[in-house]
Structure formats: C-alpha cells, structure tokens
N, C-alpha and C positions, 0 to 999 in steps of 0.2 A: 502491500498500500505504499499512495505518498506521502505520509506524517510517517509510517518510516522510517522509509527513506527519512525524510526531513529531520528528524529528530535525531539522525546516526551521526556520531563524531566524526567518522570516520569517513562517510560519505562525504559530505561537509570536508574535509579535511580533500579528498581528491581533487574536488570541485575545483578547490582554489588551486589547487599544486593544477589544473590543468588551464585554468585563467593562466595565469602567470606563464604557461608553458606558451601562451601564442602572444609574443611579439602587438604589441599596442604603442609607439608611441606618433606622439599629439599625431591624430592626424589620420593614424592607420588603426583605428577601432573595428576597421567591417569582419575577423574572426571571428574576436571576443564576442561583439552587437551579433554572432548566431549564432557563439557560444551559447550562450546567454537567452538566450530564445529558445533555444530545444530544452536548454538545462530547466527551466520556466515548463512548457508542455510535459514537459516526462513527470514533471511535479503537480499540476493538471493545475495551474493557474487560468483562470476561469477568465479572463483574456491576457493575448501576448501578444503585442505589433514589435515592429521597429521601423518609428515613425519618420517623414519626411529627412528630419536632421537628423538622423541615426541612431537619436535614442532609443531603448528597450524599454516596453512602458508594457508593467506582468500586471494582474489585478488577483485578488482576491477579493472575492464579496459575502458576503454577512448576512446570514438568512434573517436579518433584522435592517430594517434601515437606523441609519442611524449619520453618522461625520463621514470624514475620510482621509488618513492620514497620509500621507509621501513622504518614504522613505528613500536618499537619494546616493546613490556614487559614482564615482565618476571611471569609465573604462579610459580612458589616457591615460600615460603614465610621459616621463620623461624619460631622455636615453640615457646608456651609460655609458656613455664616457666620462672618465677617460678606463675604454674594454678590455686593457692589460691590467688593470690594478685590480679588480675580482676576481676572491680567490674561491667565490664558488658565481656555477656560470651564469648571469642572471636571466635567463631564458627554458631552465629546466626544471624547475618548478621540485630542484631538492629539500628534502623533508631531514631532519639532521642536529642532533642539539635542542630539541622538542623547538623547535620553529619550521616555517617552511622561505626557504632562501629564494629572494631573484626578486629583480625588477619590478615594481610595482605591491607585492606582496604585504609591504603595506603601505601605502599609497597606492591605489585603496579597493586591489581586487578581494586581497581577505574578506572586506566589507561588506563589499558584492555581495557573494558568498554568502555569509551570514545573513543577508536583509535578506534573500530570493531561498532560507533555508527555514529562517523564522519565520514570513508568511508562509511556505508551505502549510508547515508545520502546526496553524492554525488550526483551531477549530471553529469551522465555517458557524455553524449552530448556536454559540454563544458569542455570536459575531455581530455586535448594532453599525456594522456601515459598511468601507469595505480599503484594503487597505491594497497604499498600489506603489512596486517597486523601480524608480529611475536609473537605468540606467547611463548614463549622459556621456555627451561628447565633448572635448573640446576648453573642459576645464582649464588644462594646466593652461591655455593662453588665455579665453574669454573667461573670465569666473561671472555664471549665470546665464550667459545667454542659454546658453542648451537644454535646464532649468527652467527657464522661463517659457521655450513649445512649450515641454511639457504641459507646467502649471495656466498656462494660457486658453489650452484645452480641458484642462482636465476637473480643476478653482478646488486645490486642499484647501482644508481647513486647518491644517495642521501640517508643517513640515522636518522632518525629522536626517540632518544634514549625519552621514558616514562616516566623515572624518577622523584622524586618529585622536583619540582626547584622556587614552589611559585610563579607558572608557568609566570616565568620571563623565559627568551633564554640563555642554556645552550653552547659557546661558549670552554669549555676545559673540562679537566676533571682530578683529582689527578690521577693514576696506585693503581698498591697493588705489594710488594713483599714480600714474605717468608724467610726466611735464618733460613738454623738453625747453632749450635754449636757447634762443641764437643771438650768440653777438654777432653785428657788424664792424667790417673795419676797412679798408683802404688797400687794392693789390697795388706793388711793387714790382721792380726783379732785383730776384732775392740779394743782386748782388750791390743794393744800392738801399734797405731797409729802411733807412731813415725817409725815405720816400715814400713810404706808403705807413699804411697801420692796418698789426698786426692784429687779424680778430683771434688767432687763438691767445692772446697773453692779455684782451682784455678778456677772455672769457676765465685765464688763472684770475686775474680779481672776481672775478664775480661767486670763481667755487669758492674764491678764500673767506665772503662774505653769507655764501647760504652757508657754509659750514660751520660759522658762526649761529645760525639759528638754533635757535634755542627751543626742544621742541615738548613736546604739551604733553602730561600726565592721568591717564582717567584713574581711578581711585581703586577699579575692577580690570580694568583692562592691558592699566600698562600704561607704558610709555610710546609717543610715536616713534617714528623716524624715518628719515631726511639721504636715500643712498644713491650717489655715484653711480650708475649703471654704464653708461660711456660714452668715451669723445672722438670729436673727426673734425679736421678742418677742409671747406672747404675754398676753394675745389680738393679732392684730394683722391690720388698722390697732390703736392702744391708741386711740381717741377719748376725749382727755381724763381717761385711765388711766392711773395709776401701772400700768406691765405686771406682774401678777402670776408673770408664767413667764419664762424665754427658750431654747432652742433653738441650740446651736449645733455644728457635724458639722464632725469631722474626717481627714480622711484619713491611714491612715502606710501608709505604704510599707517592709515589713519583711524581713528578712535574714535568711538559714536558721541557726538555731536558736533563735530568739525566739517564747516562746507567748505566746496570751493573754491567761491569767490575770496574766502579770507587768505586761503593758501595762497592763492594765485596774488591776492596781494600782502603778502609776506618776502614772496619771488619775485616782485618786479621794487621791493623796497631795495631787499637785498642788490641790487642791480645798478639801482641810483646812490646806491653808497661807493660799488665799484667804480663810479661813472663812465661809466660804460650805456653812452649814448644808441639809443638807437635798440635794445634790444626787446628782442620778440620772447613775453614765455604765454607758452601755454599747453592747452590738454594732449595728450596724445590720442592717436586715432590705428585702432586699430581695424585690420584687413584678413579676413580668415576664412580656410574654405574648408566643410565638415569632408566628411567621407565620401557623402551624396550628392558634393557638389555646393547644397547654403550656403549662403558666399556673409558673413560679419562686419561690416563697418562701422563700426562707432565708437565711441570716447571711451581714453580707457582708463573714467572711472566707477570705482567695484566700493559701491556703500559699508560702513562699517554699520553694525546692531546691535543692538542688547537690549532683551528682555525683561524686567520685573522679576528677579526673584520668588517673590510674592502669589504671578502670573499661573495661572492655572495650568497649564502646560508643562514647566516647568516642575510646580509641585505632585502635577500627576504623572510625569518622566521618572521624576525622585521614586514617586509610594513603587511605582513600576518594575523600575533597577532593584531594589531593594526586593520585593517581593521575589524577581530571583533569584533573590542572594547573592546579589553584586553590594556594593559598604562604597556609591559614591559621593563624590564633592562634586563643589559647583565651581567651574574651570569658563576660562577664555579661550578664543583663537588667536595664533599670534599670526598664523600668515590667513592670506584670505581663498575665501571658502564659496559654494554655490550657494551661499546663503545671504551672500552682499547682493544678490537679486528677492531672494525670496523674505528676506525678514526688511535689505535692504532698502531694492523700491515696493516692491509689491505688497511690501508692511503685512503679513502672515507670518500669523507666531512662529516663531523657526526655534526648536533646539539641537545643537552637535552630540554626538555619541558614536565614538568609532573605537575597535584593539588598537595595540602599537599609542606610540607617544606622535607627537609634533617633526620627532629629533632621529628618527626613522625612514621619512618622507626625504628622497630623491639622494640617495646616501650612494656608495660604492659601498655589496653586498648588505644590502637593505630584505628586512626580514621581516616575521613577523613568529611571532610567537604562536604556538598552537592554541595553548590555554586559555587565551586572551581573543582569542578566534573564536572558541568553541561558547565563551565567556555572549561571547560582544552577541552572537546566535540566544542567546537567553534572555538577554536585554532588549533588544529588540521588541522578541515578542512581549518581554516586562512590560515596558511604556506599549504596545498596543493596548494587552491587558490590562491595561489604567484608565488609557482614555475611549480601548470600543464594547472592552468589556468579552474580548480576545482570552481564549486561553492556547498555548503551547506551550 
C-alpha cells in the first residue's frame, strides 16, 4: 500500500538518493521533475502535474472541506565547482556515516523527498482540506518566481518552505537585492592618463564609502549585509585606454521592514561623499529561462518577511512538530528563500521547516543526515496534522 511505503524509512532514503543521482544544476531540472512526478503517481497523489514553468505540483485531498497548505522545495542546485575538491562523488547519492552525500542532498532534495513522503502517508479520512507539494524550479537564480506560478493557480492558505532549518521552525527570513553602481569617467590614451578621468579610480572611492555604511540590525533576524560581488571596467579589456566607465555589483541581504528607496538613497549618499559625479545606482534585473522555456525578466528585489510568534501558523506549527516528537526552537533564515514571494510579496502566512542546516548548502561534500531526513518527514506530517487535522 502507498501509505506503508510512505512511512518506510528506507523507501524515503532510496528516493532521496535517486534524486541526488540526477544532476539538476540551475536550469536543468527536467529529469528530477519527471522522477518526482513518477514517485507522486506511484504514491497515489490525487493530482500530479508538471506545469508550464517546469514545477511539479502534487495534491493530496482530504475527505473533508478545509484549508490548503502548500509545502515547497526547489529542485535546482548550484554547480559542483571545484569538482576535484569533492571526496564523495557529487552525483552518486552515496550513503555513508549516517548521511546521504551529494550535490542537492541538503539543498534541498532531502526536504523535497520528505515532503512527498509525508503527504503520501496522510490519512485522507481525517484530513480537512488539501496538501500541495510544490517541487519548484529556478530558486537559485530567482527566488519566488516559480512559487508564484504555483500560488497564483492554487491559492494556498498557508505555505511551508522546506529550506534547511535544523528542524527548527522559521518565522522570518532575510531578503535579497542586487544593485549595480556605474561610475562615469573620461576616456584618454593610457600613455597620457592625466588627460582623462579614470572611472575605476572613481569606483574605488565609491566602494570605500559604501564599505563604511553601517548595516542595520533586527532583534530577531540579525544584521543586514552588503557584499561586493563583481567589478568590471568599461570597456573591458581596456587596451591602452583610460576606462570611461566602471560597473560594480553589490548584493544586499535585507531585514524585515527595509525598503528599496531608503537603501538606494544610502548608496547615492555614499557616491556623493566619494565625489563621483554622474554615478548611477539602480536595481539589477534578472533574465532567466526555465527548462520549459518560460522567461523571467524582473528586478532583483526579493523581500524580507516576518511572522509574529503568536501567529496561528507559528503556534500550530510548533504544536504539530512537538506532537511528532520533535523539539523545535524558533529561528530565522539568513539566506533568501522562496518565502520572499509567498510571505514578502503575496502576504500569505509562511513558515520554514527543513532538515539539515544552512551551512551545509552550496559546499563541497554536501550531505544530509539520515536522522534529520526521517524526522523532517514526521515534522511535515505533524504540521499538517495540527493545521488540517490529518494524521501521518
């Protein structure tokens, strides 16, 4: 019976390993999507589809009317560079030392597998409402865009983001923004640099002022972050030319309550202090295509979010996790997640809960502890039990 399989630890482990063996570096999720779709059908989900964006959407419907909870995990991963640094092959799904090793095991195919198996193990007769499992695409590039496609169609009442939380309940998350800064100089021959204005020198002064900006702090989420991620002269390469332009990119980790206009104003003030006239500060834009051909061209502003400790979803989520035998604390995501859309844009009550830790993401020799994987499945079922009356 599917319920027997769904509650079998070894079946969950095997499914996670199967997902890790399928390479799904950002933009190449098709094989994982097809594998997830097959597994959902074998486990007798009531509805399974791969939508136009490339997300897999599986639905388990209770026999009683009620609300809808959506569990989301992304299928895409970052690359394995540097490949020669790995001591465990990244796409083998090796089980060793109580863990599953490989790219995506922690971020976040383990959580996805646990969600699928938790939903499949629910007793429909006791379920008032519906459970949706979304296996989404493109999160490593455009947080929330794929989840937006799912939510616009299915309109969930609650969202659970499965990113790693060390089995704690997350009620807030940092957002992310990317700003480009362009200084304007005056070209001249490199043999006579004094005849021009070197835009790279102007940028160096701007960077010096930006690095002095004090980052804000949030009492629960922590500190904001400003990180210089690239810098390039214009033209590049500048053969025997004093560069007339220079572009730098800063990534800003956002705290609840921060607004775009205020951050842009702070950056412009830094440019003014650097005495770099005509400097342009603007929000960068993403241009990303999914494996199905859907294209997202939109600003790189992914909002922060926060849900109050006394919110119904937080309290019921805690109750459900404790009922599943877990001992969760409350925490926040320091990285950006698809919650930037579900909570930050759509305003749908959102929590996070997942196996493993943030520190295991994007690293060489990525792994997920099997004990955490198994307990995550129980946790997802427990959250559903508390909110919809299901049993798992």
